[in-house]
C-alpha positions as CSV (number, residue, x, y, z in Angstrom):
1,M,0.0,0.0,0.0
2,K,1.2,3.5,-0.8
3,I,1.2,5.6,2.3
4,G,1.7,9.4,2.4
5,L,3.5,10.5,5.6
6,Y,2.3,13.9,6.7
7,F,4.7,15.0,9.4
8,G,4.0,17.8,11.7
9,S,3.5,19.2,15.2
10,F,-0.2,19.5,14.6
11,N,-0.3,22.1,17.5
12,P,-3.3,21.8,17.0
13,I,-4.5,20.0,13.8
14,H,-6.9,22.2,11.9
15,V,-9.2,22.1,8.8
16,A,-6.5,23.2,6.4
17,H,-4.4,20.0,7.3
18,L,-7.5,17.9,6.7
19,I,-8.4,19.6,3.4
20,I,-4.9,19.0,2.1
21,A,-4.9,15.3,3.2
22,N,-8.3,14.7,1.6
23,H,-7.2,16.4,-1.6
24,I,-4.1,14.3,-1.9
25,L,-6.0,11.1,-1.3
26,N,-8.6,12.1,-3.9
27,E,-6.1,13.4,-6.6
28,T,-3.0,11.2,-6.3
29,D,-2.1,7.5,-6.1
30,I,-1.5,7.7,-2.4
31,E,-3.9,5.3,-0.7
32,K,-3.6,6.4,3.0
33,I,-2.3,9.4,4.8
34,W,-0.6,8.9,8.1
35,F,-0.4,12.0,10.3
36,V,3.0,11.6,12.0
37,V,2.8,13.7,15.1
38,S,6.2,14.9,15.9
39,P,6.9,15.3,19.6
40,Q,9.9,17.6,19.0
41,N,10.6,19.1,15.6
42,P,14.3,20.0,15.4
43,F,13.4,23.3,13.6
44,K,10.8,24.4,16.2
45,E,11.0,25.6,19.8
46,E,9.5,23.1,22.3
47,A,8.0,25.9,24.4
48,G,4.4,26.4,23.4
49,L,3.9,22.8,22.3
50,L,1.0,21.0,23.8
51,N,1.9,17.6,25.2
52,E,2.4,15.2,22.3
53,Y,-0.2,12.8,23.6
54,H,-2.8,15.6,23.7
55,R,-1.9,16.5,20.2
56,L,-2.1,12.9,19.1
57,H,-5.5,12.7,20.7
58,L,-6.7,15.8,18.8
59,V,-5.5,14.3,15.5
60,K,-7.3,11.0,16.2
61,T,-10.4,13.0,17.1
62,A,-10.2,15.0,13.9
63,I,-9.9,11.9,11.6
64,E,-11.8,9.2,13.6
65,N,-14.4,8.6,11.0
66,D,-12.1,8.5,7.9
67,T,-10.5,5.1,7.4
68,R,-8.1,6.5,4.8
69,M,-6.3,8.5,7.5
70,W,-4.4,7.3,10.6
71,A,-2.7,9.2,13.5
72,S,0.8,7.9,14.2
73,E,2.8,8.2,17.4
74,I,5.8,6.4,15.8
75,E,8.1,9.2,16.7
76,F,7.2,9.1,20.4
77,G,9.5,6.1,20.9
78,L,12.4,7.4,18.8
79,P,15.2,9.7,19.9
80,K,14.3,13.4,20.2
81,P,14.4,15.7,18.4
82,S,12.5,13.9,15.6
83,Y,14.5,13.4,12.4
84,T,12.5,12.3,9.4
85,T,15.3,10.1,8.1
86,N,15.2,8.1,11.4
87,T,11.5,7.7,11.2
88,L,11.6,6.6,7.6
89,T,14.3,4.0,8.4
90,Y,12.3,2.6,11.3
91,L,9.0,2.5,9.3
92,N,10.6,0.7,6.4
93,E,12.1,-1.9,8.7
94,K,8.8,-2.5,10.5
95,N,6.5,-2.3,7.5
96,P,8.4,-3.6,4.4
97,E,5.0,-4.3,2.7
98,H,4.2,-0.6,2.4
99,E,5.6,2.1,0.1
100,F,6.1,5.3,2.0
101,C,6.3,8.8,0.5
102,I,6.3,12.2,2.1
103,V,3.7,14.9,2.1
104,M,4.9,18.5,2.8
105,G,4.3,22.1,2.1
106,S,6.4,24.1,-0.3
107,D,7.9,26.0,2.7
108,S,9.3,22.7,4.1
109,F,10.4,21.6,0.6
110,Q,12.5,24.8,0.3
111,N,14.4,23.7,3.5
112,L,14.6,19.9,2.7
113,H,18.3,20.2,1.8
114,K,19.0,21.3,5.4
115,W,17.4,18.2,6.9
116,K,19.5,15.4,8.4
117,N,20.5,12.9,5.7
118,A,18.5,14.9,3.2
119,E,20.3,13.2,0.3
120,V,19.0,9.8,1.4
121,I,15.5,11.1,1.6
122,I,15.7,12.8,-1.8
123,K,17.2,9.7,-3.4
124,N,14.8,7.2,-1.9
125,Y,11.3,8.8,-1.4
126,E,8.7,10.4,-3.5
127,I,7.7,13.8,-2.2
128,Y,4.2,15.3,-2.6
129,A,4.5,19.0,-2.0
130,Y,1.5,21.3,-1.9
131,I,2.0,24.9,-2.7
132,R,1.9,27.4,0.1
133,P,1.5,31.1,-0.7
134,G,4.9,32.9,-0.8
135,F,6.9,29.6,-1.2
136,A,7.5,28.7,-4.8
137,I,8.8,25.3,-5.6
138,E,12.1,25.0,-7.4
139,N,13.3,21.4,-7.6
140,S,17.1,22.3,-7.7
141,I,17.8,19.2,-5.6
142,N,16.3,16.8,-8.2
143,A,13.8,15.2,-5.8
144,N,11.2,12.7,-7.1
145,L,8.6,15.5,-6.8
146,H,4.9,15.7,-7.3
147,I,3.6,19.3,-7.0
148,I,0.1,19.4,-5.6
149,E,-2.2,22.4,-6.1
150,A,-4.5,21.7,-3.1
151,P,-7.2,24.1,-2.0
152,L,-5.5,26.4,0.6
153,L,-6.7,28.4,3.5
154,Q,-4.9,31.2,5.2
155,L,-5.0,29.3,8.5
156,S,-2.3,28.5,10.9
157,A,-1.9,26.7,14.2
158,T,-0.1,29.7,15.6
159,Q,-3.1,31.9,14.9
160,I,-5.5,29.4,16.4
161,R,-3.4,29.3,19.6
162,K,-3.3,33.1,19.7
163,S,-7.1,33.2,19.4
164,L,-7.5,30.7,22.2
165,K,-5.2,32.7,24.5
166,E,-7.3,35.8,23.7
167,G,-10.5,34.0,24.4
168,K,-11.7,34.2,20.8
169,S,-13.7,31.5,19.0
170,I,-11.9,29.0,16.8
171,R,-15.1,27.5,15.4
172,Y,-14.8,26.5,11.8
173,Q,-11.0,26.5,12.0
174,V,-10.8,23.1,13.6
175,P,-13.4,20.2,13.5
176,D,-16.1,20.7,16.1
177,A,-14.9,17.6,18.0
178,V,-11.4,19.0,18.2
179,R,-12.7,22.3,19.4
180,E,-14.7,20.6,22.1
181,E,-11.6,18.6,23.3
182,I,-9.5,21.8,23.3
183,E,-12.1,23.6,25.4
184,K,-12.6,20.6,27.7
185,G,-8.9,20.3,28.3
186,N,-8.4,24.1,28.6
187,Y,-5.6,23.8,26.1
188,Y,-3.5,26.8,24.9
189,K,-5.0,29.2,27.4
190,K,-1.7,29.9,29.3
């Protein structure tokens, strides 16, 4: 089975993530999307990150009725910070029956050459990059690249967290079930 690995902090997951995943499943040969919740991204500050198990729970809540999507905590048991190359190696060892590829935004694709063992990732994995405003895609690294023109929203987890701190509504920005869990857990208020 061809599985698209959608890596991220998902702090929190929002409807733009889900729209992109759905579009990729509808418009490409990827059969499933695994949301790989990263406990610690090497390019992001840990401060401000909701506990990884809470973020995983929010992803599971967001996709619970879609069998084409799965929430993965695979990186929780791997050394931190989370490096994609380590995760890919582990997944291939444990799941040789699957073909893994990477789903990322054009902003991440621009920085791919800076990732740990980037040349191994570029050589061995297909990359499905969706265009984000202000981040053109130039494939100067000769990746096996599929450019996806997914419907995009100007929506960010940073803005959602800011709204929550300010006591503003995040309705329609996250699935209702995710909003309810965030409110119940009093997440992102501090």
